[in-house]
N, C-alpha and C positions, 0 to 999 in steps of 0.2 A: 089630609084627604083632598080638601077643596083646592088647596095650593098646587097639589098634583094634577088635578084635572084642568085648572086653569093654563098650567104649564103646556099640558098637551094641546089643549085648544089653540093656545097661541103658537106652538109649533106646527100644528095643521096649517093655520092660517098662513104663515111664513113659507111654508112649502107650496101651498096653492098659488100665493101672490108669485114667489119665483118662477114657478112653473108658467103661469099666465105671462108674465112680464119678461122671462128670460133672465139670464145671468147678467150681471153687470156688464162683463165682456160682450155679451150679444147685443145688449142695449147700446153700448158704444159703436159696435161694428154697424148696427142698424143705422144710427145716427150719421156715421161716416157714409154709408152707402146712400143715405138721404141728401147729404150733400154733394156727393158725386152726381147723382141724378139732377139736382139743382143746377150744378156747373154744367153739365151737358145740355141742359134745357137752354141756359143763358148763351152758350156757345151756338147752339143750334140756331137760336132767334139772331144772334149777331151775325151769323153766316147767311141766313136767309136775306136778311136786310142787307148785307154786303152785296149779294149776288143780286137783288133787286136794283139797287143803286148804282153799282159799278159794272153790272153784267158780267162779273168775274168772281172766282173765289180765290182767296190768297193761297199761295203755296204752302203756308205753313201757319200754324195757330199763332205762333210768335208774332207774325205779321198783323194780327188783329190787335189794333191799339185803342180801340173804344174803352173809354174809362170804365165802362159797367162791367167790362169781362176781363180786365186785367187780373183779377183775382181769382178768376175761375178756369185758369188754363191749365192748371196742374192739379195732380191727386193731392188732398190734403194731409195724406199721411206720408208717402213716399217723395212728393214733391216733383215726381216725373211728370212731364206733359202728357195730356190725354192723347190717346190715339186718334189721328185725323188724316183721312184719306179724301182728296178731291177725286171726284168721279166725273164720267162724261155727262154732257148735257145739265151742267150746273149742279149736279148731285154730290152728295158727300157722305163719308161715314165718320162717325165719332165712336171711339171705344174707351173702355176702362176695365178694370177688375174689381169685381165686388165681393166682399166679404160673405154676405147672406144671400140667399135667394128671396126675392120678393114677388109673391104671386098677383096676378091681376085682381083678384077679389080683395087683396089687402090695400088698394089703391082707390082714391077718389074717382069717381065716374069721369071720365075724360081723359085720365092720366094712365088708364089700364095699359097703354102700349109701352109705358116705360117698367113694366115689370121685367125681372131678370132673373137669370140663374146666378148661383154662386160662381165665382171665377172669371175668365175673361168674356167680356159681353161687347158687341157691337150694335149700333142703331144706324140704318142707312136711310138717308133722306134723297128721293129721287122725285123731282117734279111733282110735287105735293103728295106724295106716297112715302110712308114710313114704314120700314120693318125693323124687327128687333130680333137678334139672333145670337147664339153662342159664336164666341169669336175664335172659330178654330181654322178658319181659312182666311184670314186677313192677308191683305196685301204687306209686303214686307215693310216692317217696322212703321212707327208714327212720325208724322211731319211736324 
């Protein structure tokens, strides 16, 4: 009898833990999405530095040769380059496809604008202003 109760308690704890943490697949997807955000953050920083130093954006992400961004130019799963669109007035957009949505309240203070939905997503950087939006109307193809 006691063994049966212990087994039930263990099963309840395991189910509650899986509900809280998500499945192993969801945990893997969340880690990959975190990597994508880290990559985009590194690329955005490199592009802003490049703009301030050279007063121009590179035509393609492949033209960013800074050592610290070489490993951040492509998706960690598909190895496809991240979306990149130079815009007028030294603005640019970066985009990728996320596996899971990440809400603003799940992020640290100051990082909330990196929140995103599941699917294609684009971040637009214009003269100190940043916007985050679903990527349903991207310019044609990444560069």
